[in-house]
C-alpha beads as a LAMMPS data file, in Angstrom:
LAMMPS data file: protein, C-alpha beads

93 atoms
92 bonds

1 atom types
1 bond types

-500.0 500.0 xlo xhi
-500.0 500.0 ylo yhi
-500.0 500.0 zlo zhi

Masses

1 110.0

Atoms # bond

1 1 1 -20.808 -33.928 440.061
2 1 1 -23.096 -36.580 441.781
3 1 1 -20.738 -39.231 439.873
4 1 1 -17.881 -37.893 441.536
5 1 1 -19.328 -37.620 444.938
6 1 1 -20.215 -41.163 444.257
7 1 1 -16.974 -42.136 443.564
8 1 1 -15.790 -40.596 446.410
9 1 1 -17.602 -42.491 449.184
10 1 1 -16.982 -45.395 447.610
11 1 1 -13.036 -44.753 447.273
12 1 1 -13.534 -43.644 451.400
13 1 1 -15.052 -47.046 452.175
14 1 1 -12.756 -48.823 450.306
15 1 1 -10.022 -47.062 452.320
16 1 1 -11.435 -48.131 455.497
17 1 1 -12.110 -51.854 454.730
18 1 1 -8.389 -52.081 453.479
19 1 1 -7.030 -50.480 456.661
20 1 1 -8.822 -52.846 458.607
21 1 1 -7.602 -55.711 456.552
22 1 1 -4.139 -54.055 457.166
23 1 1 -4.551 -54.053 460.900
24 1 1 -6.158 -57.717 460.651
25 1 1 -3.664 -59.392 458.373
26 1 1 -0.688 -57.452 459.986
27 1 1 2.245 -60.043 459.351
28 1 1 0.605 -61.521 455.658
29 1 1 1.695 -57.623 453.722
30 1 1 1.524 -59.452 450.474
31 1 1 -1.895 -61.309 450.968
32 1 1 -4.250 -61.861 447.441
33 1 1 -7.051 -60.181 449.365
34 1 1 -4.779 -56.552 450.047
35 1 1 -3.615 -56.361 446.786
36 1 1 -7.322 -56.851 445.283
37 1 1 -8.387 -54.246 447.340
38 1 1 -5.410 -51.838 446.620
39 1 1 -5.902 -52.401 442.713
40 1 1 -9.543 -51.712 442.929
41 1 1 -8.813 -48.398 445.071
42 1 1 -6.373 -47.315 442.634
43 1 1 -8.815 -48.091 439.612
44 1 1 -11.428 -46.117 441.587
45 1 1 -9.216 -43.007 442.264
46 1 1 -8.236 -43.050 438.630
47 1 1 -11.906 -43.165 437.450
48 1 1 -12.317 -40.275 439.534
49 1 1 -9.667 -38.020 438.392
50 1 1 -10.448 -39.091 434.722
51 1 1 -14.017 -37.859 435.213
52 1 1 -12.510 -34.677 437.249
53 1 1 -10.764 -33.705 434.181
54 1 1 -13.199 -34.412 431.786
55 1 1 -15.735 -31.745 433.958
56 1 1 -12.927 -29.365 433.950
57 1 1 -12.382 -29.665 430.463
58 1 1 -15.912 -29.245 429.537
59 1 1 -16.283 -26.175 431.678
60 1 1 -13.171 -24.622 430.044
61 1 1 -14.861 -25.368 426.550
62 1 1 -18.191 -24.061 427.963
63 1 1 -16.148 -20.783 428.947
64 1 1 -13.804 -19.920 426.380
65 1 1 -16.559 -20.816 423.567
66 1 1 -18.854 -17.880 425.718
67 1 1 -15.632 -15.705 425.692
68 1 1 -15.723 -15.901 421.675
69 1 1 -19.168 -15.407 421.252
70 1 1 -19.054 -12.370 423.576
71 1 1 -16.290 -11.339 421.580
72 1 1 -17.793 -11.747 418.265
73 1 1 -21.300 -9.946 419.030
74 1 1 -19.030 -7.036 420.600
75 1 1 -17.463 -6.315 416.797
76 1 1 -19.683 -4.472 415.195
77 1 1 -21.508 -6.311 411.999
78 1 1 -22.600 -3.396 410.007
79 1 1 -19.306 -2.941 408.954
80 1 1 -18.684 -5.889 407.182
81 1 1 -21.582 -5.315 404.640
82 1 1 -20.554 -1.740 404.297
83 1 1 -16.801 -2.938 403.455
84 1 1 -17.708 -5.309 400.573
85 1 1 -20.616 -2.815 398.977
86 1 1 -17.429 -0.207 398.903
87 1 1 -15.345 -2.802 397.238
88 1 1 -17.820 -4.035 394.642
89 1 1 -18.572 0.104 393.720
90 1 1 -14.810 0.172 392.982
91 1 1 -14.730 -2.356 391.008
92 1 1 -17.862 -1.631 389.035
93 1 1 -16.787 1.924 388.583

Bonds

1 1 1 2
2 1 2 3
3 1 3 4
4 1 4 5
5 1 5 6
6 1 6 7
7 1 7 8
8 1 8 9
9 1 9 10
10 1 10 11
11 1 11 12
12 1 12 13
13 1 13 14
14 1 14 15
15 1 15 16
16 1 16 17
17 1 17 18
18 1 18 19
19 1 19 20
20 1 20 21
21 1 21 22
22 1 22 23
23 1 23 24
24 1 24 25
25 1 25 26
26 1 26 27
27 1 27 28
28 1 28 29
29 1 29 30
30 1 30 31
31 1 31 32
32 1 32 33
33 1 33 34
34 1 34 35
35 1 35 36
36 1 36 37
37 1 37 38
38 1 38 39
39 1 39 40
40 1 40 41
41 1 41 42
42 1 42 43
43 1 43 44
44 1 44 45
45 1 45 46
46 1 46 47
47 1 47 48
48 1 48 49
49 1 49 50
50 1 50 51
51 1 51 52
52 1 52 53
53 1 53 54
54 1 54 55
55 1 55 56
56 1 56 57
57 1 57 58
58 1 58 59
59 1 59 60
60 1 60 61
61 1 61 62
62 1 62 63
63 1 63 64
64 1 64 65
65 1 65 66
66 1 66 67
67 1 67 68
68 1 68 69
69 1 69 70
70 1 70 71
71 1 71 72
72 1 72 73
73 1 73 74
74 1 74 75
75 1 75 76
76 1 76 77
77 1 77 78
78 1 78 79
79 1 79 80
80 1 80 81
81 1 81 82
82 1 82 83
83 1 83 84
84 1 84 85
85 1 85 86
86 1 86 87
87 1 87 88
88 1 88 89
89 1 89 90
90 1 90 91
91 1 91 92
92 1 92 93
């Protein structure tokens, strides 16, 4: 989570710098410097989005795993060996 907050801080600073540059260079909308700031901003936003998606998938997988484990624990374990033992006795007898 610290990585996400770190990226969000970088994005805020970059947005502030970008808006200041736009105000300063009002006439030069296609300047090279503005384009590099915009590219960097998009790159950081994409990294943040990917990281958040990755973290959400990880927590989702953990919760699903916990749910399946709790379901398997809820099933009585004693029934399975008894059923197999009864099947063996039927084959033998």
